[in-house]
C-alpha positions as CSV (number, residue, x, y, z in Angstrom):
1,X,23.5,14.2,-3.7
2,X,20.5,13.3,-1.7
3,X,20.2,10.4,0.8
4,X,17.2,8.3,1.7
5,X,16.5,7.1,5.2
6,X,14.5,3.9,5.4
7,X,13.1,2.5,8.7
8,X,12.2,-1.2,8.4
9,X,9.5,-2.6,10.6
10,X,11.6,-5.5,11.8
11,X,15.0,-7.3,11.6
12,X,13.9,-9.5,8.6
13,X,12.8,-6.5,6.6
14,X,16.1,-4.7,7.5
15,X,18.1,-7.7,6.2
16,X,16.0,-7.9,3.0
17,X,16.5,-4.3,2.2
18,X,20.2,-4.4,3.1
19,X,20.8,-7.4,0.9
20,X,18.7,-5.9,-2.0
21,X,20.7,-2.7,-1.9
22,X,23.9,-4.7,-1.9
23,X,22.8,-6.8,-5.0
24,X,21.9,-3.5,-6.8
25,X,25.3,-2.1,-6.0
26,X,23.8,0.8,-4.0
27,X,26.0,2.0,-1.1
28,X,24.3,2.0,2.3
29,X,25.1,2.2,5.9
30,X,23.1,1.3,9.1
31,X,22.5,4.0,11.7
32,X,21.7,3.6,15.3
33,X,18.8,5.3,17.0
34,X,21.2,7.8,18.5
35,X,22.7,8.6,15.2
36,X,19.3,9.2,13.7
37,X,18.5,11.5,16.6
38,X,21.7,13.4,16.0
39,X,20.8,13.9,12.3
40,X,17.4,15.2,13.3
41,X,18.9,17.6,15.9
42,X,21.4,18.8,13.3
43,X,18.6,19.5,10.8
44,X,16.7,21.5,13.4
45,X,19.7,23.5,14.4
46,X,20.4,24.5,10.8
47,X,16.9,26.0,10.6
48,X,17.2,28.3,13.6
49,X,17.5,32.1,13.4
50,X,21.2,32.9,14.2
51,X,20.8,36.6,13.9
52,X,19.3,37.2,17.4
53,X,21.7,37.5,20.3
54,X,21.0,36.5,23.9
55,X,22.8,37.8,26.9
56,X,24.8,35.5,29.2
57,X,22.4,36.5,32.1
58,X,19.4,35.2,30.2
59,X,21.1,32.0,29.4
60,X,22.1,31.4,33.0
61,X,18.6,32.3,34.1
62,X,17.2,29.6,31.8
63,X,19.7,27.0,32.9
64,X,19.1,27.6,36.6
65,X,15.3,27.2,36.2
């Protein structure tokens, strides 16, 4: 099943949409900014090329820079 993310412009619009979904019997849940960022990061991570290998030395070099 697909999900829909809606970002209301203000608190009043948020409450309106939340109440509307409740009246329609549609399940919903509120996400924090951090949770939205986590979802975005997860989506990016799923799209990366996992076939390439990087040596530990290269990783440590990048981390120390």
